[in-house]
N, C-alpha and C positions, 0 to 999 in steps of 0.2 A: 613365056610367062614373064610377067613383070614382078620384080621383087618388091615393088612399092605398095602393092595391095595388101591390106590386112582386113581380115573379117571383122565386122563391127563388134566392139567389146560386149555388147549386151546380147549377142547371138547366143542361142542355147539349143540344145537337142530337144526337139518337141515330142517325139515318141519313137518307140521301137516297134518292130513287127517281127514276131517269132513264128517260125514254122514248128508246129508241134505234132505229135503222133496221136494224141487223144485229147480232144478239147475239154471234156469234163474233168479229166485228171488235172489238166493245167489250170482250169478254173478253181478246182479244189485247192491247189497250191497258191495261186496268185490272189484269189478272192478269199477263200476259206481260211488259209493260214496267214498270208501276208496282209490281208485286210483291204485289198483294192475293191472298188465298186464296179459291178458289171453295168456298163452303160448301154450296150446294145449287142445283138447277135445277128449274124447272117445265117439263118437256118441253123444247122448243126455243124457248120464248117468253119465259122469264124466268130470271134468275140472281141469286143473292145472294152477295155477296163481303164479305170483312172483313180486318182486320189483327188478329192475335193471338187468333183463335178466337171473337170476338164473333159473335152470330148473323147480323148483317149491318150493315155500315156503309153499303154502297151496294147498292141494288136496281137491276137493269137489266131493262127489259122492252120487248117489241115489240107489246104488246097493241093499241095504237092508232097505231103508228108504223112497222110493218114496211115497209122499202123507201122510207120517206118522206125528203124532202130536209131539210136542217137548217132550223131556224126562221129567219125573216128577222132579220138583225142589228138592224134598227130596229123591234123589237117588244117587248112586255112579256114577262116570263118570267125565268128564272134567269140571273143575270149570270155567276156562276161558283160552283163547288164548291171549298171551301177544305179542304185536307188538311194537318193539323198534324203535323209531325215532332217527335220528342222532343228532338233536339239538332241543333246546327249541322252536325256531322259527318254526320248522317243526310241533311240537305238536300244537302250536298256529294256524298254517294254517289249520290243520285238524279240530281243534275245531271250527274255523270260518266256515269251510265247513259244519260241522254238524249243526251249528246254522242256516246257510243259507238254509239248506235242512229241517229244523225243525225236525231233528232226535233226539230223546230223549236220554239223558244220564241217566244212573242208578247211577252214582257217579262220584266224582272227588276228588282225594286225593293227598296230599303232604306226601310222605313217608320219607322225609329227604334225602334219597339216590336218589330219583326219584320223578317225578310228573306224575300223571296218570289220564286218563279219562276212564270211564267204561261205556259200553253200551252192548246191546244184538243184535246179528245178527237176521235175519228173523226166524231162528229156535230156538231162545232163547238160543243159545250158547253164553256164556259170552265172551266179547272181551275187553281187556285192551290195550289202546293206551298210550304209555309212552315214556319218555326220562330219561336217567340217568344223574344225576349231575356228574361232574368230581370227580373221586375217592378221590382226596385230599380235597374235600368239604363234604364228607360223615360225618355225625355226629357220635361222639364216646362217649361212657360212660367213666367215670373216670378210669376204669380198661383197657381202650383201645379197648373194644369190640364194635361192631357196634351198634348204637342206632337208629334202624329203628322205625318209628312210623306212625300213620295215623292221619293226620289233614286235615281239609277242604282245598281244593285247591282254591286259589284266581283266579277265572277265568278271571276277568278283568285284573289283573296283567299279566296273561299269554297272553291275547289278546294284551296287550301293546307291545309285541314283534313285532307286525305287523306294528307299527308306524314308 
């Protein structure tokens, strides 16, 4: 491998595809709770959902997982899917929606560069809901390198965005 190659700076992750045990239950979570739009289905085995009309940000399928239990916690695989919200107020709105639905969070963190909410989907796939602070606000170490950290997120301060 050549050390000189770098992936183009504007490259991005286009979509994820998750194996789920129950398609309707997953659609209730991703569309009903998180607000994604259902774009299309392949019978009762797969669905493609998105934000803003894109062909799909998330694919959900039961092709190899119908009725299966969640993957063991101590195994390889996806740690979490991260969903980037455009503004802090948008993150506050989904937090309020989760609170209203009594949907449990598994964590909430301030990373300096971002603020994040953590939860699990119905198949125990980790989901991170977050927003990025403007790049000029990212904390730096004395040597100019990025100073990412994990501190408790003040949820009440986040919810104050809704006032």
